[in-house]
C-alpha positions in Angstrom: -19.1 -4.5 5.6 -17.9 -1.6 7.7 -14.3 -0.5 7.3 -12.8 1.6 10.0 -9.7 3.9 9.7 -6.5 3.5 11.6 -4.7 6.0 13.8 -1.0 6.2 14.6 -0.6 6.6 18.3 3.0 7.1 17.6 5.0 7.1 14.4 8.8 6.8 14.5 10.4 7.2 11.1 14.0 6.0 10.5 16.4 7.0 7.7 15.5 5.8 4.2 16.8 2.5 2.8 18.6 2.4 -0.6 15.2 1.8 -2.2 14.0 5.1 -0.7 11.5 3.3 1.6 11.5 4.4 5.3 11.6 1.8 8.1 9.3 2.7 10.9 8.2 1.8 14.4 4.5 2.6 15.1 1.5 1.8 17.1 -1.6 1.4 14.9 -5.1 1.3 16.4 -8.4 0.7 14.7 -10.6 3.7 15.3 -14.0 2.1 15.6 -16.5 4.9 15.8 -18.8 7.0 13.6 -16.3 7.3 10.8 -16.2 4.3 8.4 -16.5 3.2 4.8 -18.9 0.5 3.7 -18.1 -2.1 1.1 -20.1 -4.7 -0.8 -18.5 -7.2 -3.2 -20.8 -8.6 -5.9 -20.1 -11.5 -8.2 -21.0 -12.5 -11.7 -20.3 -9.3 -13.5 -19.0 -9.1 -17.1 -15.9 -7.2 -16.0 -14.2 -5.9 -12.9 -15.6 -2.7 -11.5 -15.0 -0.3 -8.6 -17.9 2.0 -7.8 -17.3 4.8 -5.3 -16.0 8.4 -5.0 -12.3 8.0 -5.4 -9.9 10.8 -6.4 -7.8 8.5 -8.6 -8.3 6.4 -11.8 -9.1 2.8 -11.3 -5.6 1.6 -12.1 -4.2 3.6 -9.2 -6.9 2.4 -6.7 -5.5 0.0 -4.1 -8.5 -2.3 -4.4 -7.6 -2.7 -8.1 -4.0 -3.3 -7.1 -5.1 -5.9 -4.6 -7.1 -7.7 -7.3 -4.0 -7.7 -9.6 -1.8 -9.1 -6.8 -4.4 -11.9 -6.2 -4.5 -12.7 -9.9 -0.7 -12.9 -10.1 -0.5 -15.2 -7.0 -3.6 -17.3 -7.9 -4.1 -17.3 -11.7 -6.6 -20.1 -11.4 -9.0 -17.6 -9.9 -8.5 -14.9 -12.5 -11.9 -15.4 -14.1 -13.7 -15.1 -10.8 -11.7 -12.0 -9.8 -12.5 -10.2 -13.0 -16.2 -10.9 -12.5 -16.4 -8.8 -9.3 -18.1 -5.4 -8.8 -16.8 -3.6 -5.6 -19.1 -0.9 -4.3 -17.7 1.4 -1.7 -19.5 4.2 0.2 -16.6 6.5 1.0 -16.6 8.4 4.2 -12.9 8.1 5.3 -11.2 11.2 3.7 -8.2 10.8 1.4 -4.9 12.4 2.2 -5.8 12.4 5.9 -3.4 10.0 7.6 -6.2 7.5 8.3 -5.2 4.8 5.9 -8.6 4.8 4.1 -7.2 3.4 0.8 -5.2 0.7 2.6 -8.3 -0.1 4.7 -10.4 -0.7 1.6 -7.7 -2.9 0.0 -7.2 -4.8 3.3 -11.0 -5.5 3.6 -11.1 -6.6 -0.1 -8.2 -9.0 0.4 -9.6 -10.4 3.6 -13.1 -11.0 2.1 -11.8 -12.6 -1.1 -9.4 -14.8 1.0 -12.4 -16.0 2.9 -14.4 -16.8 -0.2 -11.5 -18.5 -2.0 -10.1 -20.2 1.1 -6.7 -18.5 0.8 -4.6 -19.1 3.9 -3.8 -16.4 6.5 -0.1 -16.9 5.7 -0.6 -16.3 2.0 -2.7 -13.3 2.7 -0.1 -11.7 5.0 2.6 -12.3 2.3 0.4 -10.6 -0.4 -0.6 -7.6 1.6 2.8 -5.7 1.5 2.7 -6.0 -2.3 -0.4 -3.8 -2.3 0.6 -1.1 0.1 2.6 -0.4 3.2 -0.4 -0.1 5.6 -2.4 -3.0 4.1 -0.7 -5.6 6.4 -2.2 -4.0 9.5 -5.7 -4.2 8.0 -5.5 -7.9 6.9 -4.4 -8.9 10.3 -7.6 -7.4 11.7 -6.0 -6.4 15.1 -7.5 -3.5 17.0 -4.1 -2.5 18.3 -0.7 -3.5 16.9 3.0 -2.5 16.9 4.0 -2.1 13.2 7.6 -2.3 12.1 9.8 -2.8 9.1 8.3 -0.9 6.2 4.8 -1.8 7.5 4.9 -5.5 6.8 5.8 -6.6 10.4 2.6 -6.4 12.5 2.4 -7.7 16.0 -0.7 -7.5 18.1 -0.5 -5.3 21.1 -2.9 -6.4 23.9 -4.5 -3.4 25.6 -7.8 -1.8 26.4 -9.2 -0.9 22.9 -12.6 0.3 24.1 -11.7 4.0 24.1 -13.6 6.4 21.8 -11.4 8.4 19.5 -12.5 11.7 18.2 -11.1 12.6 14.8 -10.9 16.0 13.1 -9.9 16.2 9.5 -9.4 19.7 8.1 -9.9 20.4 4.4 -6.2 20.0 3.7 -5.0 17.1 1.6 -1.6 16.0 2.8 0.4 14.2 0.1 2.3 11.3 1.8 5.2 11.4 -0.6 5.7 15.1 -0.2 5.6 14.8 3.6 8.3 12.1 3.5 10.4 14.2 1.1 10.2 17.1 3.5 11.2 14.7 6.3 14.3 13.7 4.3 15.2 17.4 3.7 14.9 18.2 7.4 17.0 15.1 8.2 19.7 16.0 5.8 19.9 19.6 7.2 20.2 18.3 10.8 16.9 20.0 11.9 15.4 16.7 12.9 16.9 13.3 14.0 15.8 9.8 13.0 16.6 7.5 15.8 14.7 4.4 16.9 12.4 4.9 19.9 12.0 1.3 20.9 10.8 2.1 24.4 7.5 3.4 22.9 6.6 -0.1 21.8 6.1 -1.4 25.3 3.8 1.4 26.5 0.0 1.3 26.2 -1.6 3.8 23.9 -3.1 5.8 26.8 0.3 5.9 28.5 1.8 7.2 25.2 -0.8 9.9 24.8 -0.5 11.0 28.4 3.3 11.2 28.6 4.4 12.6 25.3 3.7 15.6 23.1 2.3 15.4 19.5 5.8 16.2 18.2 7.5 13.5 20.2 4.9 10.9 19.1 4.9 11.7 15.3 8.1 12.2 13.4 6.1 13.4 10.4 4.3 16.2 12.2 7.1 18.7 11.8 7.6 18.0 8.1 3.9 18.2 7.5 3.7 21.6 9.2 6.7 22.7 7.1 4.9 22.2 3.8 1.3 22.7 4.9 1.6 25.7 7.2 -2.3 25.9 7.4 -2.0 23.0 9.8 -0.5 25.3 12.4 -3.8 27.3 12.6 -5.8 24.1 12.9 -3.6 22.9 15.7 -3.9 26.2 17.6 -7.7 26.2 17.1 -8.1 22.7 18.4 -5.9 23.3 21.5 -4.3 20.9 23.8 -4.9 17.1 23.8 -5.0 16.6 20.0 -2.5 14.4 18.2 -1.5 14.0 14.6 -2.1 10.8 12.7 0.3 9.5 10.0 1.4 12.0 7.4 -1.8 14.0 8.1 -3.9 15.9 7.9 -6.1 14.4 10.6 -5.9 15.2 14.3 -7.3 12.9 17.0 -7.9 12.7 20.7 -9.3 10.2 23.2 -12.6 11.3 24.5 -12.4 12.0 28.2 -8.6 11.8 28.4 
């Protein structure tokens, strides 16, 4: 199966909760194009395996975490889940703001839910336990407003046939570090964290046409703060490119 990345058309971050999680308002779109991972799930193996070029150990892989969440929720399927071999041809880069790991986990959850006849409601309840972006991928919307801490996903009906061009520099952006930089800038008063609910009602093309990259992504300034190399990338790309998630990918709509 093909697994496509997500892009954040806008990403509005709010002050952290007591548990350190940040509520957000965002527009996620599925970027169906030339960049995608491929996954195959095989049955009947002696033990659970994940095959692919991942930068982490298996216990930190979101596919592994998804399997563990499924086992906890449905212990009657433990033997089946432990017999799976998951082969992933990785093309979506890590640390790029494209949700590659979450996309893999979401695809795994959705496919296993189909095989085991797990309800959509159960699937949506399990997804946030795996990762904050996983809920978007299990809903399989092409465009959605995402709220809460990523677990509230509402389909946004709009033209989704645009072609997104994605450029990912060889800069790994650590999401946790970018959020920590956001908190420091917030505490110092250099940035504000206010809800921009008006953005939820505009189409993705309207958002990209009316607002700047800094207005659309509250993590762009913190990312530039700790990864100054991104400034040179932005200057080289020129106008019309926007920043996705916590970086490091930039994107634009072809022909806009």
